[in-house]
C-alpha positions in Angstrom: 13.8 15.2 -16.1 13.2 12.7 -18.8 14.2 9.9 -17.0 11.7 10.6 -14.0 9.2 11.0 -16.3 9.8 7.5 -17.3 10.2 6.2 -13.8 6.5 8.2 -13.3 4.2 8.2 -15.8 2.6 5.1 -14.9 1.8 5.5 -11.4 1.0 9.2 -12.4 -1.9 7.2 -14.8 -3.3 5.0 -12.1 -3.9 8.0 -9.8 -5.6 10.4 -12.5 -7.9 7.8 -13.1 -8.6 7.0 -9.2 -8.6 10.6 -8.5 -11.9 11.2 -10.9 -14.2 9.7 -9.8 -12.5 10.3 -6.3 -12.8 14.4 -6.8 -16.6 14.1 -8.8 -18.1 12.0 -5.4 -16.0 13.9 -2.5 -16.8 17.3 -4.4 -20.6 16.1 -4.3 -20.3 15.0 -0.5 -18.6 18.8 0.3 -21.7 20.1 -0.6 -19.9 21.4 -3.9 -20.5 21.1 -7.7 -18.6 18.1 -9.4 -16.3 20.9 -11.7 -15.0 22.2 -8.7 -14.4 18.8 -7.6 -12.5 18.6 -11.1 -10.8 22.4 -11.1 -9.5 20.9 -7.4 -7.9 18.1 -8.0 -6.4 19.6 -11.3 -5.0 23.3 -9.7 -4.3 22.0 -5.8 -3.1 18.0 -6.8 0.0 20.3 -9.5 0.7 23.0 -7.3 1.1 21.1 -4.3 3.2 19.0 -6.5 5.1 21.5 -7.8 6.0 23.5 -4.2 5.5 20.7 -1.9 8.3 18.9 0.5 6.7 15.1 -0.2 7.8 13.5 -3.0 5.1 11.4 -2.6 1.5 13.5 -1.5 -1.6 13.5 -3.7 -3.3 16.4 -2.8 -6.7 17.5 -3.4 -10.3 16.8 -2.2 -10.7 14.6 0.8 -13.5 13.0 3.0 -11.4 14.7 6.0 -12.8 17.8 4.7 -16.1 17.7 3.5 -17.7 16.8 6.5 -16.3 20.2 7.4 -17.8 22.2 4.4 -21.0 20.7 4.0 -22.8 21.8 6.7 -21.6 25.7 5.7 -22.0 24.8 1.7 -25.7 24.1 2.4 -25.8 27.2 4.4 -24.3 29.5 2.2 -24.0 28.0 -0.9 -21.4 26.2 -3.0 -20.6 29.5 -4.0 -19.0 30.1 -0.7 -16.5 27.1 -0.7 -13.9 29.0 -3.4 -13.1 31.9 -0.8 -12.5 29.4 2.0 -9.8 27.3 -0.2 -8.2 31.2 -0.6 -8.4 32.1 3.2 -7.6 28.9 4.9 -4.7 28.8 2.3 -3.2 32.0 3.6 -3.8 31.2 6.7 -1.5 28.1 6.2 0.5 30.6 5.3 0.7 32.6 8.1 1.4 29.1 10.0 4.4 28.6 7.5 5.9 31.9 7.8 5.4 31.8 11.6 6.7 28.1 12.1 3.2 27.7 14.1 2.8 24.0 12.7 4.6 22.8 15.1 2.3 23.6 17.6 -1.1 22.0 15.4 0.6 18.9 15.5 0.1 19.1 19.5 -4.0 17.9 18.6 -3.6 14.4 20.1 -4.0 11.5 17.6 -7.0 10.1 19.7 -9.0 13.6 18.9 -7.9 13.3 15.0 -9.0 9.8 14.9 -11.8 10.7 17.0 -12.8 13.5 14.5 -12.4 11.2 11.3 -14.3 8.5 12.7 -16.8 11.3 13.0 -16.9 12.4 9.2 -16.7 9.1 8.3 -19.7 8.7 9.8 -21.2 11.7 8.0 -19.9 10.8 4.5 -20.7 7.0 4.9 -24.3 7.6 5.9 -24.9 10.8 3.9 -25.1 8.4 0.9 -28.8 7.2 2.3 -30.8 9.2 -0.6 -28.3 8.0 -3.8 -28.2 4.3 -2.7 -31.6 3.9 -2.1 -32.9 6.2 -5.2 -34.7 8.4 -3.3 -34.8 11.8 -4.5 -36.1 15.5 -4.3 -35.7 15.7 -0.5 -34.7 19.3 0.9 -31.3 19.7 2.7 -30.6 21.1 5.8 -27.0 22.2 7.5 -27.9 19.3 10.0 -26.9 15.9 9.1 -28.8 14.1 12.3 -31.9 16.0 11.0 -31.1 15.1 7.4 -30.7 11.3 8.6 -34.3 11.5 9.8 -36.0 12.8 7.4 -34.5 10.7 4.9 -35.8 8.0 7.0 -39.1 9.3 6.7 -39.2 9.1 2.7 -38.3 5.5 3.0 -41.4 4.4 1.6 -40.2 6.0 -2.3 -36.7 3.6 -1.7 -36.4 1.8 -5.1 -34.8 -1.4 -3.9 -33.4 -2.4 -7.3 -30.6 0.8 -7.0 -30.4 -0.1 -3.6 -29.1 -3.8 -4.4 -26.9 -2.2 -7.3 -25.7 -0.1 -4.5 -24.8 -3.5 -2.4 -23.6 -5.3 -4.9 -20.9 -2.5 -5.9 -20.0 -1.4 -2.9 -19.3 -5.7 -2.1 -17.7 -5.2 -5.5 -15.0 -2.7 -4.8 -14.3 -3.9 -1.2 -13.4 -7.3 -2.9 -11.3 -6.0 -5.3 -9.4 -3.9 -3.4 -8.2 -6.7 -1.1 -7.3 -9.1 -4.2 -6.2 -6.5 -6.2 -5.2 -3.4 -4.5 -2.8 -1.9 -7.2 -5.9 -1.1 -9.4 -8.8 0.8 -7.1 -12.0 -0.8 -7.4 -13.0 2.8 -7.5 -12.0 3.3 -10.5 -13.4 -0.4 -11.9 -16.6 0.0 -11.1 -16.6 3.9 -12.1 -15.5 2.8 -15.2 -17.7 -0.7 -15.8 -21.3 1.1 -14.7 -20.4 4.2 -17.0 -19.9 1.9 -20.0 -22.9 -0.1 -19.0 -24.8 3.3 -19.0 -23.5 4.1 -22.5 -24.6 0.4 -23.9 -28.2 0.6 -22.4 -28.1 4.3 -24.0 -26.9 3.1 -27.0 -29.5 0.4 -27.9 -32.2 2.8 -26.8 -33.1 0.9 -23.2 -34.4 3.1 -20.2 -32.8 3.1 -17.0 -34.2 4.1 -13.6 -30.6 5.0 -13.1 -29.7 8.7 -11.7 -26.2 10.1 -13.6 -24.4 12.6 -12.0 -25.5 14.3 -16.0 -28.8 14.2 -15.0 -28.4 15.4 -11.4 -25.8 18.3 -12.2 -26.8 19.3 -15.5 -24.8 22.5 -15.4 -21.5 20.1 -15.6 -18.9 21.1 -18.0 -15.3 20.4 -19.0 -13.3 23.6 -17.5 -10.2 24.2 -15.6 -11.6 27.4 -14.5 -14.7 29.4 -12.7 -14.7 32.6 -11.3 -15.0 32.1 -7.9 -16.2 35.9 -7.0 -19.6 35.7 -8.4 -21.5 36.5 -5.7 -18.6 38.3 -3.3 -18.7 41.0 -1.8 -16.1 42.5 1.1 -19.0 42.2 3.8 -18.5 38.3 3.6 -15.0 38.7 5.0 -17.0 40.3 8.5 -18.6 37.0 8.9 -17.0 35.2 11.8 -18.4 31.6 10.9 -16.7 32.3 7.6 -13.5 32.9 9.7 -13.7 29.6 12.1 -14.4 27.3 9.4 -11.5 28.3 7.2 -9.1 28.0 10.7 -10.4 24.7 10.8 -10.3 23.7 7.4 -6.6 24.9 7.6 -5.7 22.9 10.9 -6.9 19.8 9.4 -5.7 19.9 5.7 -2.2 20.7 7.8 -2.8 17.9 10.3 -4.0 15.7 7.6 -1.1 16.6 5.0 1.7 15.8 7.0 0.4 13.0 8.5 0.1 11.8 4.9 4.1 12.3 4.4 5.0 10.8 7.6 3.6 7.6 6.0 4.3 7.7 3.1 8.3 8.2 4.7 7.6 5.2 6.5 6.5 3.3 3.5 9.4 4.4 1.3 12.0 5.5 3.7 12.6 8.6 2.7 12.4 11.9 4.5 9.9 14.8 3.2 11.0 18.4 3.8 7.7 19.7 6.2 8.0 23.1 6.0 8.0 23.1 2.2 4.9 21.0 2.2 3.5 23.7 4.1 3.8 26.2 2.0 3.4 23.8 -1.3 -0.3 22.9 0.5 -1.0 27.1 1.1 -0.4 28.2 -2.5 -2.1 24.6 -3.9 -5.6 26.0 -1.6 -5.1 29.4 -2.8 -4.5 28.5 -6.2 -7.6 26.2 -6.2 -9.7 28.6 -4.6 -8.6 31.7 -7.7 -9.8 28.9 -10.1 -12.8 28.4 -8.3 -12.4 24.9 -6.9 -12.2 23.6 -2.9 -10.2 23.5 -0.2 -7.6 20.6 -0.8 -5.6 18.3 1.3 -3.2 15.7 0.9 -5.2 12.3 0.2 -3.9 9.1 2.2 -5.3 6.4 0.0 -4.2 8.3 -2.9 -0.6 9.0 -1.8 -0.3 5.0 -0.6 -1.6 4.2 -4.1 1.1 6.8 -5.7 3.4 4.7 -3.3 2.4 1.1 -4.5 2.0 1.9 -8.3 6.0 2.8 -8.7 6.2 6.5 -7.9 9.7 7.5 -6.8 9.2 11.7 -7.2 7.0 14.1 -7.2 7.0 14.0 -11.0 4.3 11.5 -10.6 1.9 13.8 -9.1 2.6 16.6 -11.3 1.9 13.7 -14.5 -1.9 12.6 -12.4 -2.5 16.5 -12.4 -1.8 16.9 -16.1 -3.4 13.8 -17.3 -6.4 14.9 -14.9 -7.0 18.1 -16.9 -6.6 16.6 -20.0 -9.6 13.9 -19.5 -11.9 16.4 -18.3 -11.3 18.5 -21.2 -11.5 15.7 -23.7 -13.6 12.7 -21.9 -15.6 14.9 -19.5 -18.8 13.7 -21.3 -17.9 10.3 -20.5 -17.9 11.2 -16.8 -21.2 12.2 -16.8 -22.6 8.7 -17.3 -21.4 8.3 -13.8 -24.3 6.7 -12.1 -25.1 8.4 -8.0 -25.6 5.0 -6.7 -22.2 4.1 -7.8 -21.0 7.1 -6.6 -22.5 6.1 -2.9 -20.7 2.5 -3.2 -17.1 4.9 -3.8 -18.0 7.3 -0.9 -19.4 4.4 1.8 -15.6 2.8 0.9 -13.8 5.5 1.0 -15.8 6.4 4.4 -14.5 2.8 5.5 -11.2 3.4 4.9 -10.6 6.5 6.7 -11.8 4.4 9.9 -8.2 3.4 11.2 -9.0 0.1 13.1 -5.9 -0.9 14.5 -5.7 2.6 16.2 -8.5 1.8 18.2 -8.1 -1.7 18.7 -4.7 -0.4 20.7 -6.4 2.3 22.7 -8.8 -0.5 23.7 -5.7 -2.4 24.6 -3.6 0.0 26.1 -5.4 3.7 26.9 -9.3 3.2 27.3 -9.4 7.1 28.3 -8.5 8.6 24.8 -10.5 5.4 23.3 -13.1 6.8 25.1 -11.9 10.7 24.3 -11.9 9.6 20.6 -15.9 8.0 20.4 -17.0 11.7 22.4 -15.2 13.7 19.9 -17.0 11.1 17.0 -19.8 12.2 18.6 -20.1 15.8 18.9 -18.8 15.5 15.3 -21.9 13.9 14.0 -25.0 15.6 16.0 -23.4 18.8 16.8 -20.5 20.0 14.3 -17.2 18.7 13.1 -15.5 22.7 14.6 -17.2 21.6 18.0 -15.9 18.3 18.3 -12.1 19.3 17.4 -12.4 22.2 19.6 -13.8 20.1 22.8 -12.0 17.4 21.9 -8.3 19.0 22.6 -9.3 21.1 25.3 -10.5 17.6 27.3 -7.7 16.6 26.1 -5.1 19.0 27.1 -7.1 18.9 30.6 -6.4 15.1 30.8 -3.0 15.7 30.1 -2.4 18.6 33.0 -4.5 15.9 35.3 -1.7 13.8 34.6 1.3 16.0 35.3 -1.0 17.2 38.1 0.2 13.5 39.7 3.9 15.2 39.9 5.2 11.6 39.2 8.9 10.7 40.0 12.0 8.3 41.5 12.4 8.3 45.1 15.9 6.6 46.0 16.4 5.1 48.9 20.4 4.3 50.2 21.9 2.5 53.3 25.7 1.9 53.8 26.4 2.9 50.6 24.0 1.2 48.6 20.8 2.0 47.0 18.5 -0.6 48.4 15.4 0.8 46.7 14.4 2.7 43.3 10.3 3.7 43.8 8.1 5.9 41.9 6.3 7.8 44.0 2.9 6.1 44.5 5.0 3.7 45.5 6.9 5.8 47.8 3.8 7.1 49.4 2.7 3.3 50.8 5.7 2.9 52.5 5.2 4.0 56.4 8.4 3.5 57.6 12.3 4.5 55.8 15.1 2.9 56.7 17.8 4.6 55.3 21.0 6.6 55.4 20.1 8.7 52.1 17.2 9.6 50.5 17.5 11.2 46.9 14.3 12.9 45.5 14.4 13.4 41.9 12.0 15.6 40.2 12.2 15.3 36.5 10.4 17.8 33.8 8.9 21.0 34.8 8.6 22.6 38.4 5.4 24.5 38.1 2.0 25.7 39.5 0.7 22.2 38.1 2.9 19.1 39.4 5.0 20.8 42.6 1.8 20.9 45.3 1.8 17.0 44.2 5.6 16.9 45.2 5.3 19.0 48.0 2.8 17.0 49.4 4.9 13.8 48.9 8.1 14.8 50.4 5.9 15.5 53.8 7.1 11.4 54.0 10.4 11.9 53.9 11.0 12.6 58.2 14.3 11.6 60.6 16.4 11.3 57.5 20.0 12.0 58.1 20.1 13.4 54.5 18.1 14.0 51.8 19.4 15.0 48.2 17.1 17.6 46.0 18.0 16.2 42.5 17.1 18.6 39.6 19.3 16.9 37.0 16.4 15.5 35.0 14.2 19.2 35.3 14.1 21.6 32.7 11.6 24.3 33.0 10.5 26.0 35.8 7.6 29.2 36.6 8.1 31.7 39.6 5.3 29.7 41.0 7.5 26.3 40.7 10.6 27.7 42.4 8.1 29.0 45.0 7.1 25.8 45.9 10.9 24.4 45.6 11.6 26.9 48.4 8.7 25.4 50.4 9.8 22.0 50.4 13.3 22.9 51.4 11.8 24.6 54.4 10.1 21.6 55.2 12.1 19.0 54.6 14.4 21.0 56.9 12.1 20.6 59.7 12.3 17.2 59.3 15.2 16.2 58.2 19.0 17.1 59.3 20.7 18.1 55.9 19.1 19.0 52.6 20.9 19.3 49.7 20.6 19.7 45.8 22.2 18.7 42.8 22.0 18.5 39.2 21.4 22.6 38.9 21.3 23.5 35.1 21.3 26.7 34.3 18.2 27.3 32.7 17.0 26.8 36.4 19.9 28.2 37.8 19.1 31.3 36.2 15.7 31.6 37.9 16.7 30.7 41.0 20.0 32.5 42.1 18.5 35.4 43.9 16.6 33.2 46.1 17.8 33.2 49.9 17.7 29.1 49.6 20.0 29.2 46.7 22.5 31.6 48.2 22.6 29.7 51.6 23.1 26.1 49.8 25.7 27.6 47.3 27.6 29.2 50.6 27.6 25.6 52.7 28.9 23.8 49.6 25.7 22.3 49.9 25.4 22.3 46.3 26.4 19.1 44.0 26.9 19.4 39.9 25.8 15.5 40.4 23.6 13.3 42.6 26.4 11.0 42.6 28.6 13.1 43.9 26.5 14.3 46.5 26.2 10.9 47.7 30.7 10.6 47.5 30.8 13.3 49.9 28.4 11.6 52.2 29.5 8.5 51.8 33.4 9.3 52.7 32.4 11.8 55.2 30.6 8.9 57.1 33.7 6.6 57.0 36.0 9.3 58.1 33.4 9.9 61.3 33.3 6.1 61.6 
C-alpha cells in the first residue's frame, strides 16, 4: 500500500488542484450550488475510486450531465439534485444487478457525440452573462430563451470584463497546448484568485464579481442535508424519474467510454461490471451527502494518467486532498472571479466537441453525421432527454432499414469452378446467369425485417440445374423468417430443377425441424453440413453422367 501511495501521490495532487475549480464551475452550470459541486467531487470521487473497476477513472461533476440537470434545477430548485443523484444511483445499481449495461451501450456513438455537441453548446453559450459581466437577469428552464434574454441586455455589458474573459480563455487554450501536464484552468484559477486577494489587500475595489459575491452562503463542509424539501409525493413525479433514468444512462455511457479510453492509453483492462457498481454507489453516496449526480470525467481521467497514475490510489488521494483543501482553504476559492469560471467552462465546452469523430463521419458516413447534428439541435432547442430518445429511435430505424436490404453474397459455379462472387445488388443487375450451380448465401438472421428482400432477390434465379441455399452464417431466425424461407424454397422449385440446403446450425434446425420442406429435404438427402460437400457431390454426379 505504501508503494502505491508513493507512486500515485503526485498525480493525485495534480488532479485535485484541477478538480476543485472544475467542480465549482460545473456545479454552477448544472444549476447547483458550488458547495454541492465540491461535496460531489469528494464523495463520488472517493467512493468511485474505492469500489470502481477502473484504475484511472476520476468520478465527479461533468459537463455531460450539466445540460440535462440545468433545466430541471431551474424549474424545481437546486435542492432536487441530491435526490436525482440517489435515484440515478439506484437505477444504475439495478442495471448492474440485471447486467443491463450491455444494452445501454447499443446507443450509437453518433447519437452520443451529437448529444455531447449539444451539451457543449449549452455550456459554452450559457456563460454569456459571466463573460460580459451582466448580472441580475432571471433565468428560465429554456436555454434558447435565456440566450435571447441575455442578448437583449447587451447594453449592460462590461467590456472590460469581456476583455478579461477573452484573455483568460485564450491563455487556458494556449497553456493546455504548451503544457498539457499542468492544465491551464488550474493556473488561471489560482492566478486570478491571487490577484483579487492582492487587490483587496491594497484597498483596490474592482467590478469583478467573485464566487463569494454570487454565492455568499458557500461554506466549508462535506455534508449538507439532502432532504430539506423532501416529501414522498415528489417520488410520484414522472419528470423526476425521467431525468433520473436519463442521468443514469448518460453516466454509465460516459463512465464506460472513459474507462475504455483509459485502457487504450495504459494498455490495461478495467472491470466493467465492477465499474458500473462503483458508479452506482458513488452517486447514491454523493446524493446522501448533499451532492449532485456524477460520472467519470474523461479530461480529468486523462490528466490522471498523464500525471503518472498507475493505480486507483491516485483517484482516492485526489478526493482526500479535495476534502482537506475544502475544509481549510475554501475562503481562498471564494475569491475566484466568475469571469474566470466562464473561461474555464468555455474551454471545457470546446474540449467536449469530438472534432476527429465528426471529420471521420463526414468522410465515411454522412448519414450518421447529419444524425449527430440533428440530435445536437434537439438537445439545444428542446431538451437533452428528448434529443437522446429521438436520436436513438432514428438510429434504430436507419439500422433496421439497412438490415431490410437483405444484403448477401451469390456464388456462380460453372464447369466445377466458381466464376463469380457477387453481392446482392450486383447480382440483381445481371440479366443472364450462365451457370451450373448457384449458391445463395443468407447471412446474419432470418427475420421479418430482411427476408422479404431475399424473397424478391431469388426471383432472378431461374432455369438452373442446382440452387444451393447456404445458411452457414445464419445465427438467428424468428417464425416469420422461417415462413419466408419456406416461400423462397417453393419459388425456387418452380423456376429451377433441384434445391439444396447447406450449413444449417443447431439453432436454426431447432426452429425448422417440424417444417415439411425440411423433412422432405432431409428424406431426399438434399441437406448438407457444408456447401462444399454439396458442390462436391454435384460435381461427382455430373462426372458420372458424362
